[in-house]
All heavy atoms as a GROMACS GRO file, in nm:
protein
  547
    1MET      N    1 -11.263 -11.188 -15.324
    1MET     CA    2 -11.170 -11.164 -15.217
    1MET      C    3 -11.065 -11.066 -15.267
    1MET      O    4 -11.016 -11.077 -15.379
    1MET     CB    5 -11.104 -11.294 -15.175
    1MET     CG    6 -11.003 -11.272 -15.065
    1MET     SD    7 -10.959 -11.421 -14.975
    1MET     CE    8 -10.826 -11.484 -15.070
    2ALA      N    9 -11.029 -10.970 -15.184
    2ALA     CA   10 -10.928 -10.870 -15.219
    2ALA      C   11 -10.811 -10.879 -15.123
    2ALA      O   12 -10.827 -10.918 -15.007
    2ALA     CB   13 -10.988 -10.731 -15.214
    3THR      N   14 -10.695 -10.843 -15.171
    3THR     CA   15 -10.576 -10.833 -15.089
    3THR      C   16 -10.525 -10.690 -15.099
    3THR      O   17 -10.511 -10.637 -15.209
    3THR     CB   18 -10.467 -10.930 -15.138
    3THR    OG1   19 -10.517 -11.063 -15.132
    3THR    CG2   20 -10.342 -10.920 -15.053
    4TYR      N   21 -10.498 -10.630 -14.985
    4TYR     CA   22 -10.443 -10.495 -14.981
    4TYR      C   23 -10.304 -10.503 -14.921
    4TYR      O   24 -10.281 -10.577 -14.826
    4TYR     CB   25 -10.531 -10.402 -14.894
    4TYR     CG   26 -10.670 -10.389 -14.946
    4TYR    CD1   27 -10.773 -10.467 -14.897
    4TYR    CD2   28 -10.700 -10.298 -15.047
    4TYR    CE1   29 -10.902 -10.456 -14.944
    4TYR    CE2   30 -10.829 -10.286 -15.096
    4TYR     CZ   31 -10.930 -10.365 -15.043
    4TYR     OH   32 -11.057 -10.353 -15.092
    5PHE      N   33 -10.213 -10.425 -14.974
    5PHE     CA   34 -10.075 -10.424 -14.930
    5PHE      C   35 -10.040 -10.281 -14.893
    5PHE      O   36 -10.046 -10.192 -14.978
    5PHE     CB   37  -9.984 -10.476 -15.042
    5PHE     CG   38  -9.841 -10.495 -15.000
    5PHE    CD1   39  -9.803 -10.609 -14.931
    5PHE    CD2   40  -9.746 -10.400 -15.032
    5PHE    CE1   41  -9.671 -10.628 -14.894
    5PHE    CE2   42  -9.615 -10.418 -14.994
    5PHE     CZ   43  -9.576 -10.532 -14.925
    6VAL      N   44 -10.008 -10.257 -14.766
    6VAL     CA   45  -9.971 -10.123 -14.719
    6VAL      C   46  -9.820 -10.120 -14.702
    6VAL      O   47  -9.762 -10.206 -14.636
    6VAL     CB   48 -10.040 -10.090 -14.585
    6VAL    CG1   49  -9.994  -9.955 -14.532
    6VAL    CG2   50 -10.192 -10.092 -14.601
    7THR      N   51  -9.756 -10.022 -14.764
    7THR     CA   52  -9.611 -10.014 -14.757
    7THR      C   53  -9.567  -9.870 -14.732
    7THR      O   54  -9.641  -9.776 -14.759
    7THR     CB   55  -9.548 -10.067 -14.888
    7THR    OG1   56  -9.406 -10.070 -14.874
    7THR    CG2   57  -9.586  -9.984 -15.007
    8GLY      N   58  -9.450  -9.857 -14.678
    8GLY     CA   59  -9.390  -9.726 -14.653
    8GLY      C   60  -9.241  -9.743 -14.642
    8GLY      O   61  -9.191  -9.853 -14.624
    9ILE      N   62  -9.168  -9.633 -14.652
    9ILE     CA   63  -9.022  -9.643 -14.655
    9ILE      C   64  -8.955  -9.604 -14.524
    9ILE      O   65  -8.833  -9.600 -14.518
    9ILE     CB   66  -8.965  -9.560 -14.771
    9ILE    CG1   67  -9.002  -9.412 -14.755
    9ILE    CG2   68  -9.012  -9.613 -14.904
    9ILE    CD1   69  -8.930  -9.319 -14.849
   10ASP      N   70  -9.031  -9.577 -14.422
   10ASP     CA   71  -8.968  -9.532 -14.297
   10ASP      C   72  -9.040  -9.590 -14.177
   10ASP      O   73  -9.159  -9.622 -14.182
   10ASP     CB   74  -8.971  -9.379 -14.290
   10ASP     CG   75  -8.866  -9.322 -14.196
   10ASP    OD1   76  -8.790  -9.401 -14.135
   10ASP    OD2   77  -8.859  -9.199 -14.184
   11THR      N   78  -8.967  -9.606 -14.070
   11THR     CA   79  -9.025  -9.645 -13.942
   11THR      C   80  -9.117  -9.534 -13.894
   11THR      O   81  -9.090  -9.415 -13.918
   11THR     CB   82  -8.912  -9.670 -13.839
   11THR    OG1   83  -8.828  -9.772 -13.890
   11THR    CG2   84  -8.967  -9.710 -13.705
   12SER      N   85  -9.226  -9.572 -13.831
   12SER     CA   86  -9.323  -9.476 -13.775
   12SER      C   87  -9.390  -9.390 -13.882
   12SER      O   88  -9.426  -9.276 -13.856
   12SER     CB   89  -9.258  -9.387 -13.670
   12SER     OG   90  -9.210  -9.465 -13.562
   13SER      N   91  -9.407  -9.446 -14.001
   13SER     CA   92  -9.476  -9.371 -14.106
   13SER      C   93  -9.627  -9.392 -14.105
   13SER      O   94  -9.697  -9.334 -14.185
   13SER     CB   95  -9.418  -9.407 -14.243
   13SER     OG   96  -9.438  -9.543 -14.272
   14GLY      N   97  -9.676  -9.480 -14.016
   14GLY     CA   98  -9.820  -9.499 -14.003
   14GLY      C   99  -9.874  -9.626 -14.065
   14GLY      O  100  -9.996  -9.643 -14.073
   15LYS      N  101  -9.788  -9.714 -14.109
   15LYS     CA  102  -9.832  -9.837 -14.176
   15LYS      C  103  -9.918  -9.924 -14.084
   15LYS      O  104 -10.023  -9.973 -14.125
   15LYS     CB  105  -9.711  -9.918 -14.224
   15LYS     CG  106  -9.623  -9.846 -14.325
   15LYS     CD  107  -9.502  -9.927 -14.364
   15LYS     CE  108  -9.407  -9.959 -14.252
   15LYS     NZ  109  -9.329  -9.849 -14.200
   16SER      N  110  -9.876  -9.942 -13.960
   16SER     CA  111  -9.950 -10.028 -13.867
   16SER      C  112 -10.086  -9.968 -13.834
   16SER      O  113 -10.186 -10.040 -13.828
   16SER     CB  114  -9.871 -10.050 -13.739
   16SER     OG  115  -9.759 -10.131 -13.766
   17VAL      N  116 -10.090  -9.839 -13.814
   17VAL     CA  117 -10.218  -9.772 -13.786
   17VAL      C  118 -10.311  -9.784 -13.907
   17VAL      O  119 -10.429  -9.817 -13.893
   17VAL     CB  120 -10.196  -9.625 -13.746
   17VAL    CG1  121 -10.328  -9.550 -13.736
   17VAL    CG2  122 -10.119  -9.616 -13.615
   18ALA      N  123 -10.257  -9.762 -14.026
   18ALA     CA  124 -10.338  -9.773 -14.148
   18ALA      C  125 -10.394  -9.914 -14.163
   18ALA      O  126 -10.512  -9.932 -14.194
   18ALA     CB  127 -10.255  -9.735 -14.271
   19CYS      N  128 -10.311 -10.015 -14.139
   19CYS     CA  129 -10.356 -10.154 -14.152
   19CYS      C  130 -10.466 -10.187 -14.050
   19CYS      O  131 -10.568 -10.246 -14.085
   19CYS     CB  132 -10.240 -10.250 -14.132
   19CYS     SG  133 -10.128 -10.259 -14.271
   20GLY      N  134 -10.441 -10.152 -13.925
   20GLY     CA  135 -10.538 -10.183 -13.820
   20GLY      C  136 -10.672 -10.115 -13.843
   20GLY      O  137 -10.778 -10.176 -13.829
   21LEU      N  138 -10.667  -9.987 -13.880
   21LEU     CA  139 -10.792  -9.913 -13.903
   21LEU      C  140 -10.864  -9.960 -14.029
   21LEU      O  141 -10.988  -9.967 -14.031
   21LEU     CB  142 -10.764  -9.764 -13.909
   21LEU     CG  143 -10.719  -9.700 -13.776
   21LEU    CD1  144 -10.686  -9.552 -13.798
   21LEU    CD2  145 -10.823  -9.718 -13.668
   22MET      N  146 -10.788  -9.995 -14.133
   22MET     CA  147 -10.852 -10.046 -14.254
   22MET      C  148 -10.922 -10.179 -14.225
   22MET      O  149 -11.036 -10.200 -14.268
   22MET     CB  150 -10.749 -10.066 -14.366
   22MET     CG  151 -10.811 -10.110 -14.497
   22MET     SD  152 -10.693 -10.145 -14.629
   22MET     CE  153 -10.599  -9.996 -14.637
   23ALA      N  154 -10.856 -10.266 -14.151
   23ALA     CA  155 -10.916 -10.395 -14.117
   23ALA      C  156 -11.039 -10.375 -14.028
   23ALA      O  157 -11.141 -10.443 -14.046
   23ALA     CB  158 -10.814 -10.484 -14.046
   24ARG      N  159 -11.032 -10.282 -13.934
   24ARG     CA  160 -11.148 -10.254 -13.850
   24ARG      C  161 -11.267 -10.207 -13.934
   24ARG      O  162 -11.381 -10.250 -13.915
   24ARG     CB  163 -11.114 -10.150 -13.744
   24ARG     CG  164 -11.228 -10.122 -13.650
   24ARG     CD  165 -11.192 -10.015 -13.548
   24ARG     NE  166 -11.297 -10.002 -13.452
   24ARG     CZ  167 -11.283 -10.024 -13.322
   24ARG    NH1  168 -11.167 -10.061 -13.274
   24ARG    NH2  169 -11.384 -10.010 -13.241
   25TYR      N  170 -11.240 -10.116 -14.028
   25TYR     CA  171 -11.346 -10.066 -14.116
   25TYR      C  172 -11.407 -10.179 -14.199
   25TYR      O  173 -11.530 -10.192 -14.206
   25TYR     CB  174 -11.289  -9.957 -14.209
   25TYR     CG  175 -11.387  -9.916 -14.316
   25TYR    CD1  176 -11.494  -9.833 -14.286
   25TYR    CD2  177 -11.371  -9.961 -14.446
   25TYR    CE1  178 -11.584  -9.796 -14.384
   25TYR    CE2  179 -11.461  -9.924 -14.546
   25TYR     CZ  180 -11.568  -9.843 -14.514
   25TYR     OH  181 -11.658  -9.808 -14.610
   26LEU      N  182 -11.323 -10.261 -14.260
   26LEU     CA  183 -11.374 -10.371 -14.342
   26LEU      C  184 -11.458 -10.468 -14.258
   26LEU      O  185 -11.564 -10.512 -14.301
   26LEU     CB  186 -11.259 -10.444 -14.411
   26LEU     CG  187 -11.187 -10.362 -14.518
   26LEU    CD1  188 -11.060 -10.434 -14.562
   26LEU    CD2  189 -11.278 -10.334 -14.636
   27ARG      N  190 -11.411 -10.499 -14.138
   27ARG     CA  191 -11.486 -10.589 -14.049
   27ARG      C  192 -11.620 -10.528 -14.010
   27ARG      O  193 -11.720 -10.598 -14.000
   27ARG     CB  194 -11.403 -10.624 -13.927
   27ARG     CG  195 -11.283 -10.714 -13.960
   27ARG     CD  196 -11.188 -10.730 -13.842
   27ARG     NE  197 -11.249 -10.800 -13.732
   27ARG     CZ  198 -11.246 -10.932 -13.714
   27ARG    NH1  199 -11.184 -11.009 -13.802
   27ARG    NH2  200 -11.304 -10.987 -13.610
   28SER      N  201 -11.622 -10.395 -13.989
   28SER     CA  202 -11.748 -10.328 -13.952
   28SER      C  203 -11.850 -10.334 -14.066
   28SER      O  204 -11.969 -10.320 -14.043
   28SER     CB  205 -11.722 -10.183 -13.910
   28SER     OG  206 -11.698 -10.101 -14.024
   29ARG      N  207 -11.802 -10.354 -14.188
   29ARG     CA  208 -11.889 -10.364 -14.305
   29ARG      C  209 -11.921 -10.509 -14.340
   29ARG      O  210 -11.970 -10.539 -14.447
   29ARG     CB  211 -11.823 -10.297 -14.425
   29ARG     CG  212 -11.774 -10.156 -14.395
   29ARG     CD  213 -11.835 -10.046 -14.462
   29ARG     NE  214 -11.883 -10.071 -14.595
   29ARG     CZ  215 -11.982 -10.003 -14.648
   29ARG    NH1  216 -12.039  -9.907 -14.581
   29ARG    NH2  217 -12.022 -10.028 -14.769
   30GLY      N  218 -11.886 -10.602 -14.249
   30GLY     CA  219 -11.919 -10.742 -14.269
   30GLY      C  220 -11.817 -10.822 -14.348
   30GLY      O  221 -11.842 -10.937 -14.381
   31GLN      N  222 -11.704 -10.761 -14.378
   31GLN     CA  223 -11.599 -10.831 -14.452
   31GLN      C  224 -11.515 -10.916 -14.357
   31GLN      O  225 -11.497 -10.882 -14.240
   31GLN     CB  226 -11.507 -10.731 -14.522
   31GLN     CG  227 -11.578 -10.643 -14.623
   31GLN     CD  228 -11.626 -10.723 -14.742
   31GLN    OE1  229 -11.551 -10.798 -14.802
   31GLN    NE2  230 -11.752 -10.706 -14.776
   32ASN      N  231 -11.460 -11.023 -14.407
   32ASN     CA  232 -11.370 -11.107 -14.331
   32ASN      C  233 -11.229 -11.052 -14.351
   32ASN      O  234 -11.163 -11.082 -14.450
   32ASN     CB  235 -11.380 -11.253 -14.379
   32ASN     CG  236 -11.297 -11.346 -14.296
   32ASN    OD1  237 -11.249 -11.310 -14.190
   32ASN    ND2  238 -11.279 -11.467 -14.345
   33ALA      N  239 -11.183 -10.967 -14.260
   33ALA     CA  240 -11.054 -10.900 -14.275
   33ALA      C  241 -10.960 -10.940 -14.162
   33ALA      O  242 -11.000 -10.949 -14.046
   33ALA     CB  243 -11.074 -10.749 -14.274
   34PHE      N  244 -10.835 -10.963 -14.200
   34PHE     CA  245 -10.731 -11.000 -14.104
   34PHE      C  246 -10.600 -10.940 -14.154
   34PHE      O  247 -10.583 -10.921 -14.274
   34PHE     CB  248 -10.721 -11.153 -14.094
   34PHE     CG  249 -10.670 -11.201 -13.961
   34PHE    CD1  250 -10.742 -11.181 -13.846
   34PHE    CD2  251 -10.549 -11.267 -13.954
   34PHE    CE1  252 -10.695 -11.226 -13.724
   34PHE    CE2  253 -10.501 -11.313 -13.832
   34PHE     CZ  254 -10.574 -11.293 -13.718
   35THR      N  255 -10.508 -10.910 -14.066
   35THR     CA  256 -10.383 -10.847 -14.106
   35THR      C  257 -10.264 -10.938 -14.076
   35THR      O  258 -10.271 -11.029 -13.994
   35THR     CB  259 -10.360 -10.714 -14.032
   35THR    OG1  260 -10.348 -10.740 -13.892
   35THR    CG2  261 -10.473 -10.617 -14.057
   36MET      N  262 -10.154 -10.909 -14.145
   36MET     CA  263 -10.027 -10.975 -14.116
   36MET      C  264  -9.915 -10.876 -14.143
   36MET      O  265  -9.936 -10.771 -14.203
   36MET     CB  266 -10.009 -11.100 -14.201
   36MET     CG  267  -9.983 -11.075 -14.346
   36MET     SD  268  -9.909 -11.214 -14.436
   36MET     CE  269  -9.754 -11.236 -14.354
   37LYS      N  270  -9.798 -10.909 -14.096
   37LYS     CA  271  -9.679 -10.831 -14.122
   37LYS      C  272  -9.572 -10.929 -14.166
   37LYS      O  273  -9.542 -11.024 -14.095
   37LYS     CB  274  -9.636 -10.756 -13.996
   37LYS     CG  275  -9.516 -10.671 -14.017
   37LYS     CD  276  -9.494 -10.576 -13.903
   37LYS     CE  277  -9.373 -10.490 -13.935
   37LYS     NZ  278  -9.395 -10.352 -13.906
   38ALA      N  279  -9.516 -10.908 -14.283
   38ALA     CA  280  -9.423 -11.006 -14.340
   38ALA      C  281  -9.295 -11.019 -14.257
   38ALA      O  282  -9.243 -11.128 -14.240
   38ALA     CB  283  -9.388 -10.967 -14.483
   39ALA      N  284  -9.245 -10.908 -14.205
   39ALA     CA  285  -9.120 -10.912 -14.129
   39ALA      C  286  -9.117 -10.800 -14.026
   39ALA      O  287  -9.167 -10.690 -14.052
   39ALA     CB  288  -9.001 -10.900 -14.222
   40GLN      N  289  -9.058 -10.829 -13.911
   40GLN     CA  290  -9.036 -10.726 -13.809
   40GLN      C  291  -8.914 -10.766 -13.729
   40GLN      O  292  -8.902 -10.881 -13.686
   40GLN     CB  293  -9.156 -10.711 -13.717
   40GLN     CG  294  -9.134 -10.604 -13.611
   40GLN     CD  295  -9.256 -10.577 -13.525
   40GLN    OE1  296  -9.367 -10.612 -13.560
   40GLN    NE2  297  -9.234 -10.515 -13.412
   41THR      N  298  -8.823 -10.674 -13.709
   41THR     CA  299  -8.703 -10.703 -13.631
   41THR      C  300  -8.724 -10.666 -13.485
   41THR      O  301  -8.804 -10.578 -13.453
   41THR     CB  302  -8.581 -10.627 -13.685
   41THR    OG1  303  -8.607 -10.487 -13.677
   41THR    CG2  304  -8.551 -10.664 -13.828
   42GLY      N  305  -8.653 -10.736 -13.399
   42GLY     CA  306  -8.650 -10.702 -13.257
   42GLY      C  307  -8.776 -10.729 -13.179
   42GLY      O  308  -8.797 -10.671 -13.073
   43CYS      N  309  -8.863 -10.817 -13.228
   43CYS     CA  310  -8.986 -10.843 -13.154
   43CYS      C  311  -8.977 -10.976 -13.079
   43CYS      O  312  -8.892 -11.060 -13.110
   43CYS     CB  313  -9.108 -10.841 -13.246
   43CYS     SG  314  -9.108 -10.967 -13.372
   44GLY      N  315  -9.064 -10.991 -12.982
   44GLY     CA  316  -9.070 -11.114 -12.906
   44GLY      C  317  -9.156 -11.218 -12.975
   44GLY      O  318  -9.156 -11.228 -13.098
   45LYS      N  319  -9.232 -11.291 -12.896
   45LYS     CA  320  -9.313 -11.400 -12.950
   45LYS      C  321  -9.418 -11.351 -13.050
   45LYS      O  322  -9.437 -11.408 -13.155
   45LYS     CB  323  -9.379 -11.477 -12.837
   45LYS     CG  324  -9.461 -11.594 -12.886
   45LYS     CD  325  -9.512 -11.679 -12.774
   45LYS     CE  326  -9.605 -11.781 -12.834
   45LYS     NZ  327  -9.589 -11.911 -12.786
   46ILE      N  328  -9.488 -11.242 -13.015
   46ILE     CA  329  -9.588 -11.183 -13.104
   46ILE      C  330  -9.540 -11.044 -13.143
   46ILE      O  331  -9.500 -10.965 -13.058
   46ILE     CB  332  -9.728 -11.175 -13.039
   46ILE    CG1  333  -9.778 -11.311 -12.997
   46ILE    CG2  334  -9.828 -11.109 -13.133
   46ILE    CD1  335  -9.912 -11.309 -12.924
   47SER      N  336  -9.547 -11.013 -13.271
   47SER     CA  337  -9.506 -10.882 -13.320
   47SER      C  338  -9.584 -10.770 -13.250
   47SER      O  339  -9.706 -10.777 -13.238
   47SER     CB  340  -9.533 -10.878 -13.471
   47SER     OG  341  -9.541 -10.746 -13.518
   48GLU      N  342  -9.512 -10.668 -13.207
   48GLU     CA  343  -9.578 -10.553 -13.145
   48GLU      C  344  -9.673 -10.485 -13.243
   48GLU      O  345  -9.777 -10.432 -13.203
   48GLU     CB  346  -9.474 -10.451 -13.094
   48GLU     CG  347  -9.392 -10.499 -12.977
   48GLU     CD  348  -9.265 -10.573 -13.020
   48GLU    OE1  349  -9.238 -10.581 -13.142
   48GLU    OE2  350  -9.195 -10.624 -12.932
   49ASP      N  351  -9.638 -10.485 -13.370
   49ASP     CA  352  -9.726 -10.424 -13.470
   49ASP      C  353  -9.854 -10.505 -13.487
   49ASP      O  354  -9.962 -10.447 -13.505
   49ASP     CB  355  -9.654 -10.409 -13.603
   49ASP     CG  356  -9.548 -10.299 -13.600
   49ASP    OD1  357  -9.546 -10.220 -13.503
   49ASP    OD2  358  -9.468 -10.292 -13.694
   50ILE      N  359  -9.844 -10.636 -13.482
   50ILE     CA  360  -9.964 -10.720 -13.490
   50ILE      C  361 -10.053 -10.696 -13.368
   50ILE      O  362 -10.176 -10.685 -13.381
   50ILE     CB  363  -9.927 -10.870 -13.502
   50ILE    CG1  364  -9.860 -10.898 -13.637
   50ILE    CG2  365 -10.047 -10.960 -13.479
   50ILE    CD1  366  -9.950 -10.881 -13.757
   51ILE      N  367  -9.993 -10.681 -13.251
   51ILE     CA  368 -10.071 -10.650 -13.131
   51ILE      C  369 -10.143 -10.516 -13.150
   51ILE      O  370 -10.260 -10.502 -13.114
   51ILE     CB  371  -9.982 -10.649 -13.006
   51ILE    CG1  372  -9.935 -10.792 -12.976
   51ILE    CG2  373 -10.054 -10.589 -12.885
   51ILE    CD1  374  -9.828 -10.803 -12.870
   52GLU      N  375 -10.074 -10.419 -13.210
   52GLU     CA  376 -10.137 -10.288 -13.237
   52GLU      C  377 -10.250 -10.302 -13.340
   52GLU      O  378 -10.356 -10.241 -13.324
   52GLU     CB  379 -10.033 -10.188 -13.287
   52GLU     CG  380 -10.086 -10.051 -13.319
   52GLU     CD  381 -10.136  -9.973 -13.198
   52GLU    OE1  382 -10.128 -10.023 -13.084
   52GLU    OE2  383 -10.185  -9.861 -13.216
   53HIS      N  384 -10.230 -10.385 -13.443
   53HIS     CA  385 -10.338 -10.410 -13.541
   53HIS      C  386 -10.462 -10.461 -13.468
   53HIS      O  387 -10.574 -10.413 -13.491
   53HIS     CB  388 -10.298 -10.517 -13.642
   53HIS     CG  389 -10.191 -10.476 -13.738
   53HIS    ND1  390 -10.144 -10.565 -13.833
   53HIS    CD2  391 -10.121 -10.362 -13.755
   53HIS    CE1  392 -10.049 -10.505 -13.905
   53HIS    NE2  393 -10.034 -10.383 -13.859
   54ARG      N  394 -10.444 -10.562 -13.382
   54ARG     CA  395 -10.558 -10.622 -13.312
   54ARG      C  396 -10.627 -10.521 -13.221
   54ARG      O  397 -10.749 -10.517 -13.212
   54ARG     CB  398 -10.516 -10.746 -13.231
   54ARG     CG  399 -10.448 -10.854 -13.312
   54ARG     CD  400 -10.537 -10.908 -13.424
   54ARG     NE  401 -10.458 -10.995 -13.510
   54ARG     CZ  402 -10.414 -10.961 -13.630
   54ARG    NH1  403 -10.445 -10.843 -13.683
   54ARG    NH2  404 -10.342 -11.046 -13.701
   55ARG      N  405 -10.548 -10.438 -13.151
   55ARG     CA  406 -10.607 -10.335 -13.066
   55ARG      C  407 -10.693 -10.241 -13.148
   55ARG      O  408 -10.807 -10.211 -13.112
   55ARG     CB  409 -10.496 -10.258 -12.993
   55ARG     CG  410 -10.552 -10.155 -12.892
   55ARG     CD  411 -10.442 -10.068 -12.837
   55ARG     NE  412 -10.391  -9.973 -12.935
   55ARG     CZ  413 -10.453  -9.862 -12.973
   55ARG    NH1  414 -10.571  -9.830 -12.922
   55ARG    NH2  415 -10.399  -9.781 -13.062
   56LEU      N  416 -10.639 -10.194 -13.260
   56LEU     CA  417 -10.714 -10.103 -13.346
   56LEU      C  418 -10.836 -10.170 -13.408
   56LEU      O  419 -10.938 -10.105 -13.432
   56LEU     CB  420 -10.623 -10.048 -13.456
   56LEU     CG  421 -10.514  -9.952 -13.408
   56LEU    CD1  422 -10.411  -9.930 -13.516
   56LEU    CD2  423 -10.575  -9.821 -13.362
   57MET      N  424 -10.826 -10.299 -13.433
   57MET     CA  425 -10.938 -10.374 -13.490
   57MET      C  426 -11.045 -10.403 -13.385
   57MET      O  427 -11.156 -10.441 -13.418
   57MET     CB  428 -10.888 -10.506 -13.549
   57MET     CG  429 -10.801 -10.488 -13.672
   57MET     SD  430 -10.713 -10.640 -13.718
   57MET     CE  431 -10.848 -10.742 -13.776
   58GLY      N  432 -11.010 -10.390 -13.256
   58GLY     CA  433 -11.104 -10.418 -13.149
   58GLY      C  434 -11.119 -10.566 -13.119
   58GLY      O  435 -11.224 -10.609 -13.071
   59ILE      N  436 -11.014 -10.644 -13.149
   59ILE     CA  437 -11.018 -10.788 -13.123
   59ILE      C  438 -10.893 -10.831 -13.046
   59ILE      O  439 -10.794 -10.758 -13.040
   59ILE     CB  440 -11.029 -10.870 -13.254
   59ILE    CG1  441 -10.906 -10.851 -13.343
   59ILE    CG2  442 -11.156 -10.834 -13.330
   59ILE    CD1  443 -10.901 -10.942 -13.464
   60GLU      N  444 -10.899 -10.948 -12.988
   60GLU     CA  445 -10.786 -11.005 -12.917
   60GLU      C  446 -10.690 -11.071 -13.018
   60GLU      O  447 -10.732 -11.110 -13.127
   60GLU     CB  448 -10.834 -11.112 -12.817
   60GLU     CG  449 -10.917 -11.056 -12.703
   60GLU     CD  450 -10.837 -10.965 -12.612
   60GLU    OE1  451 -10.720 -10.997 -12.582
   60GLU    OE2  452 -10.892 -10.861 -12.571
   61PRO      N  453 -10.561 -11.087 -12.980
   61PRO     CA  454 -10.470 -11.163 -13.067
   61PRO      C  455 -10.526 -11.303 -13.093
   61PRO      O  456 -10.586 -11.364 -13.006
   61PRO     CB  457 -10.341 -11.168 -12.987
   61PRO     CG  458 -10.346 -11.044 -12.901
   61PRO     CD  459 -10.492 -11.030 -12.865
   62ALA      N  460 -10.503 -11.351 -13.212
   62ALA     CA  461 -10.556 -11.481 -13.255
   62ALA      C  462 -10.450 -11.591 -13.236
   62ALA      O  463 -10.333 -11.564 -13.216
   62ALA     CB  464 -10.597 -11.473 -13.402
   63VAL      N  465 -10.496 -11.714 -13.248
   63VAL     CA  466 -10.405 -11.829 -13.243
   63VAL      C  467 -10.296 -11.814 -13.349
   63VAL      O  468 -10.179 -11.846 -13.325
   63VAL     CB  469 -10.485 -11.961 -13.261
   63VAL    CG1  470 -10.392 -12.079 -13.274
   63VAL    CG2  471 -10.583 -11.979 -13.148
   64GLU      N  472 -10.333 -11.765 -13.466
   64GLU     CA  473 -10.237 -11.744 -13.574
   64GLU      C  474 -10.128 -11.645 -13.534
   64GLU      O  475 -10.013 -11.659 -13.576
   64GLU     CB  476 -10.308 -11.694 -13.701
   64GLU     CG  477 -10.402 -11.793 -13.763
   64GLU     CD  478 -10.543 -11.793 -13.702
   64GLU    OE1  479 -10.568 -11.721 -13.604
   64GLU    OE2  480 -10.627 -11.867 -13.755
   65ASP      N  481 -10.164 -11.545 -13.455
   65ASP     CA  482 -10.064 -11.448 -13.405
   65ASP      C  483  -9.966 -11.517 -13.311
   65ASP      O  484  -9.845 -11.497 -13.320
   65ASP     CB  485 -10.133 -11.332 -13.332
   65ASP     CG  486 -10.230 -11.256 -13.421
   65ASP    OD1  487 -10.202 -11.243 -13.542
   65ASP    OD2  488 -10.332 -11.210 -13.368
   66GLU      N  489 -10.019 -11.595 -13.221
   66GLU     CA  490  -9.936 -11.664 -13.121
   66GLU      C  491  -9.846 -11.769 -13.186
   66GLU      O  492  -9.736 -11.793 -13.135
   66GLU     CB  493 -10.025 -11.725 -13.013
   66GLU     CG  494 -10.097 -11.619 -12.934
   66GLU     CD  495 -10.198 -11.675 -12.836
   66GLU    OE1  496 -10.206 -11.797 -12.819
   66GLU    OE2  497 -10.271 -11.593 -12.777
   67SER      N  498  -9.889 -11.828 -13.296
   67SER     CA  499  -9.806 -11.928 -13.364
   67SER      C  500  -9.702 -11.865 -13.456
   67SER      O  501  -9.614 -11.934 -13.506
   67SER     CB  502  -9.893 -12.025 -13.443
   67SER     OG  503  -9.951 -11.960 -13.554
   68GLY      N  504  -9.713 -11.734 -13.479
   68GLY     CA  505  -9.613 -11.664 -13.560
   68GLY      C  506  -9.643 -11.655 -13.708
   68GLY      O  507  -9.565 -11.596 -13.782
   69ILE      N  508  -9.754 -11.708 -13.756
   69ILE     CA  509  -9.778 -11.705 -13.900
   69ILE      C  510  -9.825 -11.568 -13.952
   69ILE      O  511  -9.821 -11.545 -14.072
   69ILE     CB  512  -9.872 -11.817 -13.949
   69ILE    CG1  513 -10.011 -11.803 -13.889
   69ILE    CG2  514  -9.814 -11.954 -13.918
   69ILE    CD1  515 -10.112 -11.901 -13.946
   70THR      N  516  -9.867 -11.480 -13.862
   70THR     CA  517  -9.907 -11.347 -13.906
   70THR      C  518  -9.788 -11.251 -13.911
   70THR      O  519  -9.800 -11.140 -13.959
   70THR     CB  520 -10.017 -11.287 -13.817
   70THR    OG1  521  -9.972 -11.287 -13.683
   70THR    CG2  522 -10.146 -11.366 -13.832
   71CYS      N  523  -9.674 -11.295 -13.862
   71CYS     CA  524  -9.547 -11.221 -13.875
   71CYS      C  525  -9.436 -11.326 -13.881
   71CYS      O  526  -9.369 -11.353 -13.782
   71CYS     CB  527  -9.526 -11.124 -13.758
   71CYS     SG  528  -9.382 -11.017 -13.780
   72PRO      N  529  -9.418 -11.389 -13.999
   72PRO     CA  530  -9.330 -11.505 -14.009
   72PRO      C  531  -9.181 -11.478 -14.000
   72PRO      O  532  -9.103 -11.569 -13.976
   72PRO     CB  533  -9.366 -11.564 -14.145
   72PRO     CG  534  -9.422 -11.451 -14.223
   72PRO     CD  535  -9.490 -11.362 -14.122
   73TYR      N  536  -9.138 -11.353 -14.021
   73TYR     CA  537  -8.994 -11.328 -14.017
   73TYR      C  538  -8.963 -11.209 -13.930
   73TYR      O  539  -9.027 -11.106 -13.940
   73TYR     CB  540  -8.940 -11.304 -14.158
   73TYR     CG  541  -8.793 -11.278 -14.163
   73TYR    CD1  542  -8.702 -11.382 -14.147
   73TYR    CD2  543  -8.743 -11.150 -14.181
   73TYR    CE1  544  -8.565 -11.358 -14.150
   73TYR    CE2  545  -8.607 -11.126 -14.185
   73TYR     CZ  546  -8.519 -11.231 -14.169
   73TYR     OH  547  -8.385 -11.207 -14.172
   0.00000   0.00000   0.00000
């Protein structure tokens, strides 16, 4: 099992797109890939970035997204 960490120093630097597309690629190769975001300010119940990850991955938001564990802060 591998863990990948995508980081950047600015808003809109492409981190969410990179995460979503990387997870989509890994899933297309049969890997069990899922994304999370450690912190996001100003979001509602589900992080907008997590919603973008799921869209790019081609899947619906998961129960884990709705419970907040994929974006805990």
